[in-house]
NUSE-55634 format. One line per 10 residues: their letters; for each residue x, y, z of N, C-alpha, C, O, CB. Coordinates in pm, whole numbers, plus 50000, padded with zeros to 5 digits. Glycine has a CB too. Example, Ala and Ser with C-alpha at 12.3 -4.5 7.8 and 13.67 -1.06 7.14 Angstrom:
REM NUSE-55634
AS = 51319/49431/50780/51230/49550/50780/51320/49670/50780/51424/49668/50846/51131/49553/50905 | 51285/49775/50708/51367/49894/50714/51290/50003/50787/51341/50114/50804/51408/49940/50572 $
REM end
This chain:
REM NUSE-55634
MVIIEVTSTV = 50096/49869/50001/49994/49964/50011/50097/50153/50015/50200/50181/50077/49888/49908/50183 | 50032/50221/49944/50083/50340/49938/50020/50464/50004/49904/50480/49965/50097/50359/49817 | 50071/50576/50112/49985/50689/50172/50032/50786/50112/50155/50786/50108/49985/50714/50318 | 49993/50850/50074/50012/51021/50028/49947/51106/50140/49829/51082/50169/49925/51067/49867 | 50019/51208/50210/49966/51338/50268/49990/51418/50237/50112/51401/50245/49974/51370/50361 | 49977/51551/50185/49972/51672/50142/49916/51798/50213/49797/51804/50244/49917/51656/50043 | 49998/51891/50237/49931/52008/50347/49978/52122/50224/50088/52126/50170/50025/52031/50552 | 49884/52193/50204/49918/52272/50138/49812/52419/50151/49698/52395/50193/49934/52201/50016 | 49839/52539/50123/49784/52635/50163/49722/52737/50008/49800/52767/49917/49896/52698/50268 | 49622/52765/50007/49612/52821/49854/49601/52997/49904/49604/53034/50022/49438/52744/49745 $
HPDKRDTALE = 49589/53094/49779/49587/53212/49783/49447/53208/49837/49377/53106/49840/49624/53285/49658 | 49404/53346/49887/49230/53331/49888/49178/53418/49762/49055/53413/49771/49149/53404/50050 | 49195/53455/49707/49194/53464/49607/49113/53385/49482/49019/53407/49406/49291/53465/49612 | 49216/53272/49513/49209/53163/49437/49106/53017/49482/49075/52914/49422/49353/53133/49429 | 49075/53077/49623/49069/52953/49681/48946/52890/49642/48926/52777/49687/49083/52960/49820 | 48842/52951/49554/48693/52923/49501/48724/52827/49385/48681/52712/49375/48601/53068/49446 | 48804/52890/49302/48845/52824/49190/48948/52656/49233/48950/52556/49160/48939/52955/49103 | 49011/52668/49345/49094/52550/49406/49035/52457/49430/49057/52341/49398/49156/52566/49514 | 48907/52527/49523/48819/52414/49563/48739/52309/49520/48702/52205/49574/48760/52448/49607 | 48709/52391/49340/48625/52343/49240/48706/52231/49209/48665/52115/49213/48589/52437/49123 $
AMRVMGVETR = 48853/52275/49170/48937/52171/49095/48983/52037/49244/49043/51931/49226/49109/52278/49008 | 48953/52068/49323/48966/51944/49440/48864/51859/49419/48880/51737/49413/48953/51988/49597 | 48727/51934/49401/48606/51845/49460/48619/51763/49301/48626/51640/49307/48421/51947/49515 | 48621/51824/49170/48642/51713/49095/48725/51622/49071/48692/51523/49006/48633/51732/49022 | 48833/51636/49113/48949/51542/49110/48939/51401/49252/48977/51284/49243/49101/51661/49131 | 48887/51458/49350/48830/51395/49431/48687/51275/49400/48684/51165/49456/48807/51502/49505 | 48586/51321/49309/48562/51273/49293/48573/51122/49142/48536/51005/49127/48514/51349/49342 | 48649/51230/49065/48701/51110/48947/48825/51033/49024/48849/50928/48965/48770/51193/48776 | 48892/51048/49112/49039/50947/49150/48946/50846/49226/48956/50727/49196/49196/51031/49271 | 48856/50883/49322/48756/50776/49374/48732/50639/49281/48723/50520/49313/48614/50851/49388 $
KEPGCLHYRF = 48727/50703/49162/48651/50573/49026/48761/50495/49012/48747/50374/48990/48600/50636/48838 | 48914/50565/49026/49033/50497/49009/49047/50327/49063/49024/50287/49177/49132/50589/49083 | 49096/50239/48938/49125/50125/48985/49239/50129/49126/49334/50205/49107/49175/50052/48858 | 49238/50077/49224/49340/50122/49316/49337/50160/49416/49385/50118/49522/49394/50188/49290 | 49246/50293/49375/49261/50375/49488/49134/50333/49598/49014/50311/49579/49258/50537/49434 | 49232/50333/49746/49165/50306/49849/49090/50397/49909/48988/50367/49971/49232/50264/49923 | 49140/50536/49894/49114/50627/49988/49191/50758/49901/49303/50770/49851/49176/50578/50151 | 49066/50852/49911/49113/51003/49857/49035/51085/49891/48925/51056/49845/49126/51028/49718 | 49034/51217/49975/48994/51299/50040/49079/51423/50065/49199/51436/50088/48960/51240/50134 | 48991/51498/50054/49042/51687/50057/48968/51702/50207/48855/51664/50237/48945/51831/49892 $
YQDIEDPNTF = 49071/51773/50298/49038/51823/50432/49055/51910/50453/49160/51951/50403/49073/51788/50519 | 48989/51996/50523/49016/52192/50538/49038/52204/50670/48965/52174/50764/48869/52315/50498 | 49145/52249/50667/49189/52298/50840/49095/52392/50891/49045/52491/50839/49346/52382/50860 | 49081/52336/51014/48956/52461/51083/49004/52560/51133/48924/52646/51168/48863/52423/51203 | 49157/52587/51155/49213/52718/51193/49184/52823/51070/49141/52938/51084/49377/52702/51226 | 49225/52743/50916/49280/52822/50828/49234/52768/50698/49293/52683/50633/49423/52832/50843 | 49095/52838/50660/49023/52804/50567/49060/52790/50429/48993/52754/50333/48944/52870/50575 | 49210/52834/50442/49299/52885/50291/49385/52715/50274/49434/52663/50173/49457/53072/50328 | 49375/52662/50425/49454/52563/50427/49404/52415/50402/49297/52380/50452/49509/52577/50539 | 49497/52308/50308/49366/52181/50308/49481/52080/50313/49584/52110/50253/49233/52161/50144 $
FVYERWTDGA = 49474/51956/50381/49541/51808/50353/49460/51733/50245/49354/51788/50217/49543/51710/50495 | 49482/51634/50187/49483/51567/50110/49522/51451/50143/49643/51443/50125/49528/51609/50034 | 49454/51302/50205/49537/51222/50226/49459/51069/50105/49339/51046/50091/49550/51209/50414 | 49544/51014/50057/49555/50901/49953/49605/50791/50055/49684/50792/50149/49667/50934/49813 | 49508/50674/49981/49559/50553/49952/49530/50497/49858/49431/50508/49785/49547/50481/50024 | 49691/50379/49852/49639/50337/49698/49703/50198/49718/49792/50184/49801/49705/50440/49543 | 49658/50097/49643/49693/49943/49676/49822/49925/49616/49877/49819/49645/49588/49828/49614 | 49897/50019/49524/50048/50004/49565/50101/50135/49438/50024/50224/49403/50125/49799/49538 | 50239/50123/49385/50285/50219/49368/50204/50211/49178/50172/50313/49115/50464/50219/49419 | 50193/50117/49143/50146/50102/48982/50025/50169/48997/50041/50262/48918/50124/49940/48912 $
ALDAHMKTPH = 49890/50187/49056/49791/50262/49118/49845/50396/49079/49819/50471/48985/49771/50235/49276 | 49895/50400/49140/49927/50554/49226/50014/50613/49078/49977/50726/49046/50061/50538/49421 | 50115/50556/48994/50158/50621/48867/50047/50628/48734/50039/50712/48644/50287/50537/48822 | 49974/50518/48758/49826/50543/48684/49773/50672/48727/49790/50767/48650/49708/50428/48723 | 49730/50686/48806/49660/50829/48864/49729/50946/48826/49672/51043/48776/49655/50838/49023 | 49860/50940/48849/49963/51083/48765/49921/51088/48654/49887/51202/48624/50134/51075/48739 | 49904/50995/48556/49853/50978/48435/49731/51051/48411/49712/51075/48292/49835/50850/48413 | 49655/51087/48482/49554/51061/48441/49528/51218/48382/49603/51314/48399/49464/50989/48545 | 49346/51212/48279/49322/51367/48235/49284/51464/48371/49333/51576/48387/49182/51375/48115 | 49198/51406/48455/49155/51515/48605/49307/51515/48650/49318/51638/48652/49021/51432/48763 $
MDAFRKVVPP = 49387/51486/48674/49516/51525/48695/49559/51645/48612/49558/51763/48646/49599/51414/48671 | 49600/51587/48490/49649/51732/48453/49568/51797/48480/49610/51878/48562/49685/51770/48330 | 49453/51815/48456/49320/51919/48465/49343/52035/48605/49334/52157/48621/49153/51804/48499 | 49365/51958/48660/49404/51949/48826/49538/52045/48847/49535/52148/48916/49447/51767/48880 | 49667/51994/48773/49786/52091/48802/49755/52224/48675/49845/52275/48608/49966/51992/48779 | 49679/52241/48669/49716/52348/48611/49611/52479/48662/49606/52598/48629/49719/52314/48457 | 49522/52386/48768/49480/52496/48862/49548/52519/49003/49579/52631/49044/49342/52476/48888 | 49570/52396/49078/49593/52379/49216/49744/52472/49226/49764/52580/49281/49601/52198/49262 | 49816/52405/49167/49972/52463/49237/49964/52586/49155/50051/52655/49209/50143/52358/49207 | 49914/52659/49056/49949/52786/49069/49909/52871/49189/49960/52974/49233/49908/52839/48964 $
SVVGQPIFAR = 49779/52783/49241/49703/52863/49347/49773/52847/49499/49709/52887/49596/49543/52805/49351 | 49863/52808/49512/49902/52753/49683/50030/52810/49686/50120/52795/49603/49912/52563/49724 | 50031/52895/49817/50103/52985/49857/50222/52913/49940/50205/52842/50039/50019/53083/49928 | 50377/52951/49866/50459/52864/49952/50480/52756/49918/50439/52736/49803/50422/52846/50059 | 50546/52639/49981/50573/52508/49981/50454/52412/50016/50423/52415/50135/50680/52491/50068 | 50379/52324/49934/50331/52253/49983/50413/52098/50096/50526/52062/50065/50263/52240/49872 | 50360/52047/50183/50414/51961/50262/50387/51810/50252/50296/51758/50318/50384/52004/50374 | 50458/51746/50176/50405/51591/50115/50508/51498/50225/50595/51543/50299/50452/51555/49898 | 50472/51380/50210/50492/51320/50290/50427/51145/50226/50309/51111/50227/50433/51403/50414 | 50537/51064/50178/50467/50944/50090/50501/50833/50182/50623/50817/50179/50529/50916/49921 $
YDLEDK = 50452/50762/50251/50475/50652/50291/50410/50470/50236/50295/50429/50245/50444/50695/50411 | 50538/50391/50180/50550/50279/50123/50522/50149/50241/50597/50102/50327/50691/50285/50055 | 50422/50125/50214/50407/49980/50325/50376/49883/50274/50302/49876/50176/50309/49975/50434 | 50450/49747/50360/50506/49630/50276/50386/49516/50331/50409/49479/50446/50697/49584/50318 | 50273/49461/50275/50231/49349/50339/50344/49243/50433/50455/49207/50393/50167/49277/50226 | 50285/49211/50556/50391/49064/50621/50272/49050/50690/50258/48958/50770/50568/49076/50732 $
REM end
């Protein structure tokens, strides 16, 4: 299993556009093979800060996700809306 966590803050003027891109991304991503969990969460202290938590069956499913049309559309909207550097973590878990 692969787990991805990303925290980022969007510029207040671009928040609504980023939110819509996140909504579409979540709906489309949860349809993908290998997606176990994919959700965006909003920080309760800063409405412009968001956290995405993803769980994938394996790295191949995540790699396929990175090549989808909805990921391309998301990349055009959200990264340019982000203030500063996102905080990114990836965990690769093995079955034992």
